[in-house]
PAKOL-65714 format. One record per residue (C-alpha): x, y, z; residue number from 1; residue in three letters. Coordinates in Angstrom, 3 decimals. Layout:
BEGIN
{X: X	Y: Y	Z: Z	pos: NUM	code: ALA}
...
***
This chain:
BEGIN
{X: -15.399	Y: -2.405	Z: 11.472	pos: 1	code: MET}
{X: -15.167	Y: -3.846	Z: 14.952	pos: 2	code: SER}
{X: -16.689	Y: -7.259	Z: 15.665	pos: 3	code: PHE}
{X: -19.452	Y: -7.143	Z: 18.279	pos: 4	code: ASN}
{X: -17.931	Y: -3.984	Z: 19.691	pos: 5	code: GLY}
{X: -14.386	Y: -5.377	Z: 19.839	pos: 6	code: HIS}
{X: -11.413	Y: -4.111	Z: 17.846	pos: 7	code: VAL}
{X: -10.120	Y: -6.828	Z: 15.508	pos: 8	code: VAL}
{X: -6.318	Y: -7.007	Z: 15.331	pos: 9	code: ILE}
{X: -4.438	Y: -9.249	Z: 12.924	pos: 10	code: ASP}
{X: -1.255	Y: -9.776	Z: 14.939	pos: 11	code: ALA}
{X: 0.419	Y: -11.999	Z: 12.333	pos: 12	code: ASP}
{X: 0.166	Y: -10.113	Z: 9.087	pos: 13	code: SER}
{X: 3.119	Y: -10.189	Z: 6.689	pos: 14	code: HIS}
{X: 4.883	Y: -8.319	Z: 3.952	pos: 15	code: ILE}
{X: 6.354	Y: -10.647	Z: 1.346	pos: 16	code: ARG}
{X: 9.189	Y: -8.342	Z: 0.511	pos: 17	code: GLN}
{X: 10.717	Y: -10.969	Z: -1.782	pos: 18	code: TYR}
{X: 7.733	Y: -10.746	Z: -4.173	pos: 19	code: TRP}
{X: 9.561	Y: -7.733	Z: -5.571	pos: 20	code: ASP}
{X: 12.826	Y: -7.263	Z: -3.692	pos: 21	code: LEU}
{X: 13.717	Y: -3.979	Z: -5.334	pos: 22	code: ASP}
{X: 10.501	Y: -2.256	Z: -4.246	pos: 23	code: ARG}
{X: 11.442	Y: -2.910	Z: -0.625	pos: 24	code: THR}
{X: 15.216	Y: -2.653	Z: -0.568	pos: 25	code: TYR}
{X: 16.716	Y: -0.883	Z: -3.578	pos: 26	code: LYS}
{X: 15.958	Y: 2.726	Z: -2.662	pos: 27	code: GLU}
{X: 16.380	Y: 2.155	Z: 1.066	pos: 28	code: ASN}
{X: 19.692	Y: 0.279	Z: 1.233	pos: 29	code: ILE}
{X: 22.739	Y: 1.947	Z: 2.735	pos: 30	code: ASP}
{X: 24.787	Y: 3.373	Z: -0.194	pos: 31	code: PRO}
{X: 27.762	Y: 1.371	Z: 1.078	pos: 32	code: LYS}
{X: 25.936	Y: -1.829	Z: 0.167	pos: 33	code: TYR}
{X: 24.235	Y: -0.817	Z: -3.083	pos: 34	code: ARG}
{X: 26.550	Y: -2.857	Z: -5.297	pos: 35	code: ASP}
{X: 26.285	Y: -5.858	Z: -2.988	pos: 36	code: THR}
{X: 22.512	Y: -5.549	Z: -2.960	pos: 37	code: TYR}
{X: 22.357	Y: -5.354	Z: -6.761	pos: 38	code: GLN}
{X: 24.318	Y: -8.609	Z: -7.057	pos: 39	code: ARG}
{X: 22.070	Y: -10.206	Z: -4.437	pos: 40	code: PHE}
{X: 18.868	Y: -9.057	Z: -6.152	pos: 41	code: SER}
{X: 20.035	Y: -10.108	Z: -9.608	pos: 42	code: THR}
{X: 21.001	Y: -13.572	Z: -8.384	pos: 43	code: ALA}
{X: 17.744	Y: -14.043	Z: -6.464	pos: 44	code: ALA}
{X: 15.520	Y: -12.942	Z: -9.334	pos: 45	code: ASN}
{X: 17.376	Y: -15.211	Z: -11.776	pos: 46	code: ALA}
{X: 16.568	Y: -18.230	Z: -9.609	pos: 47	code: LEU}
{X: 12.834	Y: -17.614	Z: -9.289	pos: 48	code: LYS}
{X: 10.760	Y: -20.191	Z: -11.128	pos: 49	code: HIS}
{X: 7.503	Y: -18.282	Z: -10.660	pos: 50	code: ARG}
{X: 6.276	Y: -14.996	Z: -9.226	pos: 51	code: ALA}
{X: 6.349	Y: -14.772	Z: -5.463	pos: 52	code: GLY}
{X: 9.236	Y: -17.149	Z: -4.848	pos: 53	code: GLU}
{X: 12.172	Y: -16.069	Z: -2.703	pos: 54	code: ARG}
{X: 14.903	Y: -16.920	Z: -5.183	pos: 55	code: GLY}
{X: 17.612	Y: -16.239	Z: -2.609	pos: 56	code: PHE}
{X: 16.781	Y: -19.467	Z: -0.775	pos: 57	code: SER}
{X: 18.340	Y: -21.349	Z: -3.693	pos: 58	code: GLU}
{X: 21.810	Y: -20.128	Z: -2.748	pos: 59	code: PHE}
{X: 21.433	Y: -19.312	Z: 0.950	pos: 60	code: LEU}
{X: 19.966	Y: -22.649	Z: 2.063	pos: 61	code: TRP}
{X: 19.695	Y: -25.132	Z: -0.828	pos: 62	code: PRO}
{X: 17.116	Y: -27.817	Z: -0.120	pos: 63	code: ALA}
{X: 18.505	Y: -31.129	Z: 1.078	pos: 64	code: LEU}
{X: 17.089	Y: -34.487	Z: -0.014	pos: 65	code: PRO}
{X: 13.941	Y: -35.201	Z: 1.968	pos: 66	code: THR}
{X: 15.127	Y: -38.743	Z: 2.779	pos: 67	code: ARG}
{X: 18.941	Y: -38.569	Z: 2.889	pos: 68	code: PRO}
{X: 19.196	Y: -41.971	Z: 4.601	pos: 69	code: LEU}
{X: 16.912	Y: -43.850	Z: 2.231	pos: 70	code: GLY}
{X: 13.226	Y: -44.584	Z: 1.843	pos: 71	code: VAL}
{X: 12.572	Y: -47.340	Z: 4.380	pos: 72	code: TYR}
{X: 11.679	Y: -45.110	Z: 7.351	pos: 73	code: GLU}
{X: 8.426	Y: -43.891	Z: 5.768	pos: 74	code: ALA}
{X: 6.210	Y: -43.525	Z: 8.834	pos: 75	code: TYR}
{X: 2.597	Y: -43.345	Z: 7.770	pos: 76	code: GLU}
{X: 1.540	Y: -40.424	Z: 9.953	pos: 77	code: ILE}
{X: -0.592	Y: -37.589	Z: 8.706	pos: 78	code: GLN}
{X: 1.071	Y: -34.162	Z: 8.731	pos: 79	code: GLY}
{X: -0.279	Y: -31.173	Z: 10.590	pos: 80	code: ASN}
{X: -2.136	Y: -29.826	Z: 7.569	pos: 81	code: GLY}
{X: -0.196	Y: -26.558	Z: 7.540	pos: 82	code: SER}
{X: 1.292	Y: -26.939	Z: 4.082	pos: 83	code: ALA}
{X: 0.621	Y: -23.789	Z: 2.103	pos: 84	code: ARG}
{X: -1.938	Y: -23.930	Z: -0.697	pos: 85	code: ALA}
{X: 0.484	Y: -21.821	Z: -2.714	pos: 86	code: GLU}
{X: 2.755	Y: -24.858	Z: -2.880	pos: 87	code: GLU}
{X: -0.024	Y: -27.058	Z: -4.248	pos: 88	code: ALA}
{X: -0.332	Y: -28.298	Z: -7.790	pos: 89	code: THR}
{X: -1.801	Y: -25.020	Z: -9.003	pos: 90	code: THR}
{X: 1.485	Y: -23.259	Z: -8.250	pos: 91	code: GLY}
{X: -0.427	Y: -20.095	Z: -7.406	pos: 92	code: ASP}
{X: 1.390	Y: -18.212	Z: -4.651	pos: 93	code: ARG}
{X: -1.105	Y: -15.337	Z: -4.789	pos: 94	code: ALA}
{X: -3.972	Y: -17.411	Z: -3.363	pos: 95	code: SER}
{X: -4.715	Y: -18.295	Z: 0.240	pos: 96	code: THR}
{X: -5.369	Y: -21.761	Z: 1.664	pos: 97	code: ASN}
{X: -9.061	Y: -21.084	Z: 1.116	pos: 98	code: ALA}
{X: -8.465	Y: -20.224	Z: -2.535	pos: 99	code: GLY}
{X: -8.973	Y: -16.482	Z: -2.092	pos: 100	code: VAL}
{X: -6.985	Y: -14.439	Z: -4.576	pos: 101	code: ARG}
{X: -4.708	Y: -11.772	Z: -3.045	pos: 102	code: ILE}
{X: -3.309	Y: -8.898	Z: -5.059	pos: 103	code: ASP}
{X: 0.510	Y: -9.117	Z: -4.669	pos: 104	code: PRO}
{X: 0.666	Y: -5.311	Z: -4.826	pos: 105	code: ALA}
{X: -0.471	Y: -5.284	Z: -1.191	pos: 106	code: CYS}
{X: 3.208	Y: -5.899	Z: -0.439	pos: 107	code: ASN}
{X: 4.127	Y: -2.403	Z: -1.600	pos: 108	code: TRP}
{X: 0.831	Y: -0.508	Z: -1.833	pos: 109	code: ASP}
{X: -0.774	Y: 0.000	Z: 1.605	pos: 110	code: PRO}
{X: -4.060	Y: 1.136	Z: 0.015	pos: 111	code: ALA}
{X: -4.606	Y: -2.379	Z: -1.316	pos: 112	code: ILE}
{X: -3.869	Y: -3.902	Z: 2.081	pos: 113	code: ARG}
{X: -6.303	Y: -1.508	Z: 3.734	pos: 114	code: LEU}
{X: -8.946	Y: -2.414	Z: 1.158	pos: 115	code: ARG}
{X: -8.482	Y: -6.110	Z: 1.906	pos: 116	code: ASP}
{X: -8.583	Y: -5.440	Z: 5.642	pos: 117	code: MET}
{X: -11.923	Y: -3.738	Z: 5.189	pos: 118	code: LYS}
{X: -13.227	Y: -6.770	Z: 3.312	pos: 119	code: THR}
{X: -12.024	Y: -9.060	Z: 6.119	pos: 120	code: ALA}
{X: -13.349	Y: -6.769	Z: 8.902	pos: 121	code: ASP}
{X: -9.850	Y: -6.296	Z: 10.321	pos: 122	code: VAL}
{X: -9.269	Y: -3.012	Z: 12.108	pos: 123	code: ASP}
{X: -5.506	Y: -3.151	Z: 12.700	pos: 124	code: ILE}
{X: -2.697	Y: -5.205	Z: 11.168	pos: 125	code: SER}
{X: 0.650	Y: -5.857	Z: 12.823	pos: 126	code: VAL}
{X: 2.994	Y: -6.624	Z: 9.935	pos: 127	code: ILE}
{X: 6.058	Y: -8.891	Z: 10.058	pos: 128	code: PHE}
{X: 8.796	Y: -9.359	Z: 7.466	pos: 129	code: PRO}
{X: 8.858	Y: -12.700	Z: 5.662	pos: 130	code: SER}
{X: 11.963	Y: -14.912	Z: 5.854	pos: 131	code: SER}
{X: 14.151	Y: -11.947	Z: 6.843	pos: 132	code: ALA}
{X: 15.522	Y: -13.865	Z: 9.838	pos: 133	code: ASP}
{X: 17.066	Y: -16.303	Z: 7.348	pos: 134	code: SER}
{X: 19.433	Y: -13.588	Z: 6.132	pos: 135	code: PHE}
{X: 21.583	Y: -14.876	Z: 8.990	pos: 136	code: CYS}
{X: 22.831	Y: -17.336	Z: 6.344	pos: 137	code: ALA}
{X: 24.630	Y: -14.480	Z: 4.580	pos: 138	code: LEU}
{X: 28.389	Y: -14.432	Z: 5.141	pos: 139	code: ARG}
{X: 28.457	Y: -10.629	Z: 5.468	pos: 140	code: ASP}
{X: 26.833	Y: -9.613	Z: 8.764	pos: 141	code: ILE}
{X: 27.040	Y: -5.964	Z: 7.750	pos: 142	code: GLY}
{X: 25.004	Y: -6.650	Z: 4.626	pos: 143	code: PHE}
{X: 22.436	Y: -8.549	Z: 6.676	pos: 144	code: GLU}
{X: 22.084	Y: -5.541	Z: 8.957	pos: 145	code: GLY}
{X: 21.803	Y: -3.218	Z: 5.957	pos: 146	code: ALA}
{X: 18.954	Y: -5.318	Z: 4.523	pos: 147	code: LEU}
{X: 17.088	Y: -5.133	Z: 7.828	pos: 148	code: HIS}
{X: 17.681	Y: -1.402	Z: 8.075	pos: 149	code: GLN}
{X: 16.377	Y: -0.919	Z: 4.519	pos: 150	code: ALA}
{X: 13.279	Y: -2.943	Z: 5.386	pos: 151	code: PHE}
{X: 12.674	Y: -0.707	Z: 8.398	pos: 152	code: HIS}
{X: 12.869	Y: 2.424	Z: 6.261	pos: 153	code: ARG}
{X: 10.438	Y: 0.916	Z: 3.765	pos: 154	code: PHE}
{X: 7.946	Y: -0.127	Z: 6.441	pos: 155	code: MET}
{X: 8.050	Y: 3.233	Z: 8.183	pos: 156	code: SER}
{X: 6.922	Y: 4.870	Z: 4.946	pos: 157	code: LYS}
{X: 4.451	Y: 2.071	Z: 4.162	pos: 158	code: TYR}
{X: 2.572	Y: 2.504	Z: 7.444	pos: 159	code: CYS}
{X: 2.864	Y: 6.281	Z: 7.777	pos: 160	code: ALA}
{X: -0.458	Y: 7.381	Z: 6.269	pos: 161	code: ASP}
{X: -2.717	Y: 4.483	Z: 7.235	pos: 162	code: ALA}
{X: -4.526	Y: 6.217	Z: 10.073	pos: 163	code: GLY}
{X: -2.997	Y: 4.057	Z: 12.830	pos: 164	code: ASP}
{X: -4.331	Y: 0.876	Z: 11.201	pos: 165	code: ARG}
{X: -0.944	Y: -0.475	Z: 10.067	pos: 166	code: LEU}
{X: 1.843	Y: -1.268	Z: 12.544	pos: 167	code: TRP}
{X: 5.126	Y: -2.912	Z: 11.717	pos: 168	code: TRP}
{X: 7.648	Y: -5.220	Z: 13.353	pos: 169	code: VAL}
{X: 11.329	Y: -4.938	Z: 12.516	pos: 170	code: GLY}
{X: 13.937	Y: -7.624	Z: 11.868	pos: 171	code: ALA}
{X: 16.800	Y: -8.297	Z: 14.273	pos: 172	code: SER}
{X: 20.421	Y: -8.787	Z: 13.267	pos: 173	code: THR}
{X: 21.006	Y: -11.591	Z: 15.758	pos: 174	code: MET}
{X: 24.726	Y: -11.811	Z: 14.960	pos: 175	code: ARG}
{X: 25.164	Y: -8.125	Z: 15.820	pos: 176	code: ASP}
{X: 23.216	Y: -7.406	Z: 18.997	pos: 177	code: ILE}
{X: 24.462	Y: -3.790	Z: 19.322	pos: 178	code: PRO}
{X: 23.051	Y: -3.185	Z: 15.811	pos: 179	code: LYS}
{X: 19.723	Y: -4.727	Z: 16.809	pos: 180	code: ALA}
{X: 19.584	Y: -2.562	Z: 19.933	pos: 181	code: ILE}
{X: 20.417	Y: 0.530	Z: 17.883	pos: 182	code: SER}
{X: 17.534	Y: -0.169	Z: 15.496	pos: 183	code: GLU}
{X: 15.175	Y: -0.850	Z: 18.399	pos: 184	code: LEU}
{X: 16.102	Y: 2.463	Z: 20.029	pos: 185	code: GLU}
{X: 15.968	Y: 4.446	Z: 16.790	pos: 186	code: HIS}
{X: 12.559	Y: 3.299	Z: 15.593	pos: 187	code: TRP}
{X: 10.995	Y: 3.426	Z: 19.040	pos: 188	code: THR}
{X: 11.857	Y: 7.112	Z: 19.048	pos: 189	code: LYS}
{X: 11.192	Y: 7.919	Z: 15.405	pos: 190	code: GLU}
{X: 8.050	Y: 6.001	Z: 14.395	pos: 191	code: ASP}
{X: 4.820	Y: 5.766	Z: 16.405	pos: 192	code: PRO}
{X: 3.753	Y: 2.784	Z: 14.279	pos: 193	code: HIS}
{X: 6.822	Y: 0.724	Z: 15.142	pos: 194	code: PHE}
{X: 5.706	Y: -2.291	Z: 17.199	pos: 195	code: ALA}
{X: 9.033	Y: -3.872	Z: 18.174	pos: 196	code: GLY}
{X: 11.534	Y: -6.354	Z: 16.776	pos: 197	code: LEU}
{X: 11.075	Y: -9.913	Z: 15.636	pos: 198	code: GLN}
{X: 13.583	Y: -12.450	Z: 16.907	pos: 199	code: ILE}
{X: 13.714	Y: -16.004	Z: 15.541	pos: 200	code: PRO}
{X: 13.006	Y: -19.100	Z: 17.600	pos: 201	code: ARG}
{X: 16.682	Y: -19.880	Z: 18.007	pos: 202	code: THR}
{X: 19.978	Y: -18.079	Z: 17.461	pos: 203	code: CYS}
{X: 21.908	Y: -18.432	Z: 14.186	pos: 204	code: PRO}
{X: 24.585	Y: -20.470	Z: 15.967	pos: 205	code: ASP}
{X: 21.993	Y: -22.892	Z: 17.352	pos: 206	code: GLY}
{X: 21.889	Y: -21.554	Z: 20.898	pos: 207	code: ARG}
{X: 18.579	Y: -20.998	Z: 22.616	pos: 208	code: MET}
{X: 17.037	Y: -17.629	Z: 23.389	pos: 209	code: LEU}
{X: 18.158	Y: -17.727	Z: 27.033	pos: 210	code: ASP}
{X: 21.838	Y: -17.347	Z: 26.137	pos: 211	code: ASN}
{X: 23.547	Y: -14.403	Z: 27.886	pos: 212	code: PRO}
{X: 24.582	Y: -12.676	Z: 24.668	pos: 213	code: ASP}
{X: 20.949	Y: -11.655	Z: 24.214	pos: 214	code: LEU}
{X: 20.529	Y: -10.163	Z: 27.685	pos: 215	code: HIS}
{X: 21.442	Y: -6.609	Z: 26.543	pos: 216	code: PRO}
{X: 18.703	Y: -6.814	Z: 23.888	pos: 217	code: LEU}
{X: 16.183	Y: -7.967	Z: 26.471	pos: 218	code: TYR}
{X: 17.249	Y: -5.168	Z: 28.812	pos: 219	code: ALA}
{X: 16.785	Y: -2.583	Z: 26.062	pos: 220	code: ALA}
{X: 13.348	Y: -3.998	Z: 25.286	pos: 221	code: SER}
{X: 12.331	Y: -3.630	Z: 28.921	pos: 222	code: GLN}
{X: 13.776	Y: -0.144	Z: 29.259	pos: 223	code: GLU}
{X: 12.015	Y: 1.077	Z: 26.112	pos: 224	code: LEU}
{X: 8.800	Y: -0.824	Z: 26.922	pos: 225	code: ASP}
{X: 8.937	Y: -2.177	Z: 23.395	pos: 226	code: MET}
{X: 8.222	Y: -5.867	Z: 22.717	pos: 227	code: PRO}
{X: 10.361	Y: -8.517	Z: 21.108	pos: 228	code: LEU}
{X: 8.245	Y: -10.897	Z: 19.032	pos: 229	code: TRP}
{X: 9.447	Y: -14.514	Z: 18.894	pos: 230	code: VAL}
{X: 8.344	Y: -15.597	Z: 15.450	pos: 231	code: HIS}
{X: 10.186	Y: -17.735	Z: 12.944	pos: 232	code: GLY}
{X: 9.792	Y: -20.367	Z: 10.323	pos: 233	code: GLY}
{X: 11.085	Y: -23.855	Z: 9.773	pos: 234	code: ALA}
{X: 12.998	Y: -25.592	Z: 6.989	pos: 235	code: ASN}
{X: 15.148	Y: -22.465	Z: 6.729	pos: 236	code: ARG}
{X: 17.799	Y: -20.697	Z: 8.835	pos: 237	code: PRO}
{X: 17.996	Y: -20.528	Z: 11.751	pos: 238	code: PRO}
{X: 16.831	Y: -24.128	Z: 11.588	pos: 239	code: PHE}
{X: 14.216	Y: -25.480	Z: 14.007	pos: 240	code: THR}
{X: 11.852	Y: -28.486	Z: 13.763	pos: 241	code: PRO}
{X: 10.273	Y: -28.832	Z: 10.364	pos: 242	code: TRP}
{X: 6.905	Y: -27.279	Z: 9.669	pos: 243	code: ILE}
{X: 5.247	Y: -30.300	Z: 8.036	pos: 244	code: ASP}
{X: 6.003	Y: -32.706	Z: 10.864	pos: 245	code: ALA}
{X: 3.018	Y: -34.465	Z: 12.447	pos: 246	code: PRO}
{X: 1.321	Y: -31.925	Z: 14.697	pos: 247	code: ASN}
{X: 2.072	Y: -33.642	Z: 18.011	pos: 248	code: GLY}
{X: 5.711	Y: -34.207	Z: 17.113	pos: 249	code: LEU}
{X: 6.135	Y: -30.650	Z: 15.852	pos: 250	code: TYR}
{X: 4.850	Y: -29.139	Z: 19.081	pos: 251	code: HIS}
{X: 6.613	Y: -31.646	Z: 21.335	pos: 252	code: THR}
{X: 9.998	Y: -30.921	Z: 19.814	pos: 253	code: ILE}
{X: 9.331	Y: -27.378	Z: 18.678	pos: 254	code: GLY}
{X: 7.837	Y: -26.059	Z: 21.893	pos: 255	code: GLY}
{X: 11.250	Y: -25.315	Z: 23.287	pos: 256	code: GLN}
{X: 11.825	Y: -22.942	Z: 20.376	pos: 257	code: TYR}
{X: 8.640	Y: -20.916	Z: 20.777	pos: 258	code: ALA}
***
């Protein structure tokens, strides 16, 4: 399926684990946190207005008014055009910006993802979690780490029989660096399809990625020869410049977070 003799790698593929939280987390969560997870899942699912929504964003980072200071500073500047089609008037979160319908089961059935990759002439997908870095808004750091660990167990099984075509990136517990290092070491050793850890564009406490508390994680990454992927969102924790800002402004302000 290569393109003109070159291997095609999608290095920003995603699992939307929140499409069906239980398929990802329920059977993989540390038994210590099963009751906590059940309360979390029940609350998140109750707050979903349509399939594919997070649900948990409603109580982890409730949306603020878009113009808290009034309506007079309405600068007439076109946005960067990155708004998701799934948020459009159709309300269809299972369609791409180009209107292509995606089977949500690709989030738990690797055969469907591989089928779609064949259609798109993609040889290899590197798969990230979606919105997992925003679990830093949870009060319980241990539960955050347990969610990430459960995701890692799920992804290891998801990618296991895909013939080296599916690779996965883990989630970092940025408030517990020893835990993040432990997961990095464990999966580097245990899973040949593990491709490293994602870290968000800023730390949960607002500090930048050059703060000394992260140096042990960087040292472990170097020692293991395993990458850390800086990849995060906006309009959600840990907060960075908003995603629908005018393109020049977004990159001027947001560049320091990339």
